[in-house]
Phi, psi and omega in degrees: 000135178272139179243089181274162176208157178263121178229116182057029182084359178265125179281088182287142181279347173199186186261013185260117175244139176270128183287164175293136180169178182297340176288356176222047188261356177199179183300319183298312183288323177296320178298323177299319179295316179295313181296334179281349174115004181297139179285331178207152179231131176262126182294157167302146190302128184264130178232174183292309189255153177291138176248145183285141173278141178220163180213151357283153176229354176241131181237127185223130177199132178052044179065017175254129187237128175230143183228132180252020171280129182278322179197180181294152181275347183277122183284169182306318184301327183281340186289333179300313179294324180294315183295325180299336183271356184271133174255108190290327177053042180086358176265171182239149180252121177248121180270124173275127184230156182210136178214160184268351180212161178303317182294318178295317181295318178297321179297314179297320180299314179299317180294319180296321178297317182292327182281356171118013178293139177272340179197169179235148169241124178274115177254087186260355182238141175212137187293341183253007189241137178254001186303318183250033184298334181299328180297325181297337185259344188223109175303326181295329177291320177297318177300315182298314181294323182283316182297328180295336178272308182298332179276355184255322186252163178258349179275157182294152183235133176242139178251134178261131185242150170282167187295324185289335180265338183295346178255010184263119179300321183298317181288322179295317179295325177297319179291321178298315180295329180285346175089029176290152179270335183205163176233130174251141182204137017238163168291157178301155182272150177286126183209166174230133187291338180149188182232133173282102188295323183292324181258359178054048181227147172291147180286342177241148181282346180204180176292152179228172176270117183272121183229183178102183189298337183292339180265000183302318178303324178292318179295318179298318179296320179296319179298313181298318180295312180298322182298333180263357183253335189218156174269356175296147175291150182247138174240113182284137177210138180122102178083014179277118183233338186221171176294329177298322178297319178298318177298322177301312180298318182293321179291344175262008172116353179286145176279334181198180180210162186247134169270135181226261188297339178298332177294321178296325185273329187239351179093173186290341179299337180296334177294312180299316179299320181292316179299314180294320180297318178298311181298320180295319179294315180300316181293317182292339180257010174068024181277137179265336180204162178292339178301335180288337185249340182298119180079008186297332182269349184301322180297342180272358180261122184239154170299153182306321184293342186250001182288153181291121179271056181295132174281126183219156175223158178278151174209158180263137177275346176203159182297149176216123177238025184282086180289336179293333177276283175062018181301319183292318183291312181294329185271355182278109182284353184252002179057030179279334180256128180219165173265125174248186180297329182261012177113203183292134177237149176237126178267106183299339180287334181261334183290131178257359178075033181293331175091359182298317182296324180297318183282336181269340186298115182292340181267347180067031184255004174258143177212163174264141175229153179296144179231152178300142178286143181291000000 
């Protein structure tokens, strides 16, 4: 069964969109994304002038990925020939565009529309760039940059936001007034991979965009916040690696989500796996459409002031004397968990019910239970 959805007026064949990046930097790579089953592909960010490639520009260690590429190296003039070679096969092409002024951005938008883009994504923020820093300080500047595009083209426009702005009412209202069809969040985080202690040098020559699974909690929070702030459709991006992650974003209000750096790490087959996984989950849970799950988890999310202050303590469901593990004992800041002669013990008088031991236990034999209020 096919699970289609409407996103920005585009009838997507599934909920998988490929994010802007080097995995979508030319006709060949975009075609790979389409052939793998993506419903839409966002091009690597298109700018007016060609930028030089340099290396290294990607830094990876312990599953942490940082990239210091600001945008694609292929200039606007080259993209016309690239797009002509793409066979969409029912998928859609979204051009990511970037400009330094309203007039430049409007020009790029018009050209992208003429060369065959089905929609546009405005990438006006980058963690390593100060060119558009003024936008970070002024919602009206964001409105001006966005309106120059929405007022110029007839295709839908999506704006991509960093995490700090995705929770700002002023910026969201500016985008709404400008007429965007959707908001994608979040932009990669500003980061540095580390410091070479012996040589007293940073491992990277400048700040980079921090991506990958470690930023997913931030992205999920942005999606949930945006879903409650605006009627614009939301596209989750940041830390999406599996079909389960896409379902998480959708249950927090996103209409769809983007796969990005995971393609660089695992190859284009991850797109196919994600598409199949989504369809399989929907079918196994008896869902007829994505509309049944979009925003389904939002009612369980409460403001801090309104969450249930249930008194709880940890307890063991079976004996454990594994001193070689000891994660629960070492990690208990309240000294409620100790090793006794008969194994791990929990003192309910000291336990505050933080839940860390329950989540860290590799055997899954710790749980929280309600406790009488003092």
